[in-house]
LUMFI-543019 format. One record per residue (C-alpha): z, y, x; residue number from 1. Coordinates in steps of 0.25 Angstrom, whole numbers, plus 2048, in hexadecimal, padded with zeros to 3 digits. Example, Ala and Ser with C-alpha at 12.3 -4.5 7.8 and 13.67 -1.06 7.14 Angstrom:
residues 2
<atom><pz>81F</pz><py>7EE</py><px>831</px><num>1</num></atom>
<atom><pz>81D</pz><py>7FC</py><px>837</px><num>2</num></atom>
This chain:
residues 76
<atom><pz>47F</pz><py>CF2</py><px>387</px><num>1</num></atom>
<atom><pz>486</pz><py>CEE</py><px>37A</px><num>2</num></atom>
<atom><pz>47C</pz><py>CF5</py><px>372</px><num>3</num></atom>
<atom><pz>470</pz><py>CEE</py><px>379</px><num>4</num></atom>
<atom><pz>477</pz><py>CE1</py><px>376</px><num>5</num></atom>
<atom><pz>478</pz><py>CE5</py><px>367</px><num>6</num></atom>
<atom><pz>46A</pz><py>CE9</py><px>366</px><num>7</num></atom>
<atom><pz>465</pz><py>CDD</py><px>36C</px><num>8</num></atom>
<atom><pz>46D</pz><py>CD4</py><px>363</px><num>9</num></atom>
<atom><pz>468</pz><py>CDB</py><px>357</px><num>10</num></atom>
<atom><pz>45A</pz><py>CDA</py><px>35C</px><num>11</num></atom>
<atom><pz>45C</pz><py>CCB</py><px>35E</px><num>12</num></atom>
<atom><pz>461</pz><py>CCA</py><px>350</px><num>13</num></atom>
<atom><pz>455</pz><py>CD1</py><px>34A</px><num>14</num></atom>
<atom><pz>44C</pz><py>CC9</py><px>352</px><num>15</num></atom>
<atom><pz>452</pz><py>CBC</py><px>34D</px><num>16</num></atom>
<atom><pz>451</pz><py>CC1</py><px>33F</px><num>17</num></atom>
<atom><pz>443</pz><py>CC4</py><px>341</px><num>18</num></atom>
<atom><pz>43F</pz><py>CB7</py><px>346</px><num>19</num></atom>
<atom><pz>447</pz><py>CB0</py><px>33B</px><num>20</num></atom>
<atom><pz>43F</pz><py>CB8</py><px>331</px><num>21</num></atom>
<atom><pz>432</pz><py>CB1</py><px>337</px><num>22</num></atom>
<atom><pz>436</pz><py>CA4</py><px>331</px><num>23</num></atom>
<atom><pz>433</pz><py>CAB</py><px>323</px><num>24</num></atom>
<atom><pz>429</pz><py>CB6</py><px>326</px><num>25</num></atom>
<atom><pz>41E</pz><py>CB3</py><px>32F</px><num>26</num></atom>
<atom><pz>41A</pz><py>CC0</py><px>336</px><num>27</num></atom>
<atom><pz>40C</pz><py>CC2</py><px>334</px><num>28</num></atom>
<atom><pz>403</pz><py>CCD</py><px>32E</px><num>29</num></atom>
<atom><pz>402</pz><py>CC5</py><px>321</px><num>30</num></atom>
<atom><pz>411</pz><py>CC7</py><px>31F</px><num>31</num></atom>
<atom><pz>412</pz><py>CD6</py><px>322</px><num>32</num></atom>
<atom><pz>415</pz><py>CD9</py><px>313</px><num>33</num></atom>
<atom><pz>421</pz><py>CCF</py><px>313</px><num>34</num></atom>
<atom><pz>42D</pz><py>CD6</py><px>30E</px><num>35</num></atom>
<atom><pz>43C</pz><py>CD1</py><px>30D</px><num>36</num></atom>
<atom><pz>449</pz><py>CD7</py><px>30D</px><num>37</num></atom>
<atom><pz>44D</pz><py>CD0</py><px>319</px><num>38</num></atom>
<atom><pz>441</pz><py>CD4</py><px>321</px><num>39</num></atom>
<atom><pz>443</pz><py>CE3</py><px>31D</px><num>40</num></atom>
<atom><pz>452</pz><py>CE2</py><px>321</px><num>41</num></atom>
<atom><pz>44D</pz><py>CDC</py><px>32E</px><num>42</num></atom>
<atom><pz>444</pz><py>CE8</py><px>331</px><num>43</num></atom>
<atom><pz>44E</pz><py>CF2</py><px>32D</px><num>44</num></atom>
<atom><pz>458</pz><py>CEC</py><px>336</px><num>45</num></atom>
<atom><pz>44E</pz><py>CEB</py><px>342</px><num>46</num></atom>
<atom><pz>44B</pz><py>CFA</py><px>340</px><num>47</num></atom>
<atom><pz>459</pz><py>CFE</py><px>340</px><num>48</num></atom>
<atom><pz>45C</pz><py>CF7</py><px>34C</px><num>49</num></atom>
<atom><pz>450</pz><py>CFC</py><px>353</px><num>50</num></atom>
<atom><pz>454</pz><py>D0A</py><px>34F</px><num>51</num></atom>
<atom><pz>462</pz><py>D08</py><px>355</px><num>52</num></atom>
<atom><pz>45C</pz><py>D02</py><px>362</px><num>53</num></atom>
<atom><pz>453</pz><py>D0E</py><px>363</px><num>54</num></atom>
<atom><pz>45E</pz><py>D18</py><px>362</px><num>55</num></atom>
<atom><pz>466</pz><py>D11</py><px>36C</px><num>56</num></atom>
<atom><pz>45B</pz><py>D11</py><px>376</px><num>57</num></atom>
<atom><pz>459</pz><py>D20</py><px>373</px><num>58</num></atom>
<atom><pz>467</pz><py>D23</py><px>377</px><num>59</num></atom>
<atom><pz>464</pz><py>D1D</py><px>385</px><num>60</num></atom>
<atom><pz>458</pz><py>D27</py><px>387</px><num>61</num></atom>
<atom><pz>458</pz><py>D34</py><px>38F</px><num>62</num></atom>
<atom><pz>453</pz><py>D3B</py><px>383</px><num>63</num></atom>
<atom><pz>460</pz><py>D37</py><px>37B</px><num>64</num></atom>
<atom><pz>469</pz><py>D3A</py><px>386</px><num>65</num></atom>
<atom><pz>462</pz><py>D48</py><px>388</px><num>66</num></atom>
<atom><pz>465</pz><py>D4D</py><px>379</px><num>67</num></atom>
<atom><pz>46E</pz><py>D58</py><px>37A</px><num>68</num></atom>
<atom><pz>478</pz><py>D56</py><px>36E</px><num>69</num></atom>
<atom><pz>47E</pz><py>D4A</py><px>366</px><num>70</num></atom>
<atom><pz>477</pz><py>D51</py><px>35A</px><num>71</num></atom>
<atom><pz>469</pz><py>D4E</py><px>35F</px><num>72</num></atom>
<atom><pz>46D</pz><py>D40</py><px>363</px><num>73</num></atom>
<atom><pz>472</pz><py>D3D</py><px>355</px><num>74</num></atom>
<atom><pz>464</pz><py>D41</py><px>34F</px><num>75</num></atom>
<atom><pz>45E</pz><py>D35</py><px>356</px><num>76</num></atom>
């Protein structure tokens, strides 16, 4: 349960940051080429958190539990 709370807090933090960015960048097709270090950093952090969450969800599947060795599990 603790991990779920942590993932949700991180999600809420990322969501708030994204909404704060809308004060400066209007999300529209005209601005698809907009670049900033802050935006790039946000995208990278969101991807890292998504990867962590997906790995945690995979660990709860029958597929992961059915792997025969720790060596196979560490490859994921």
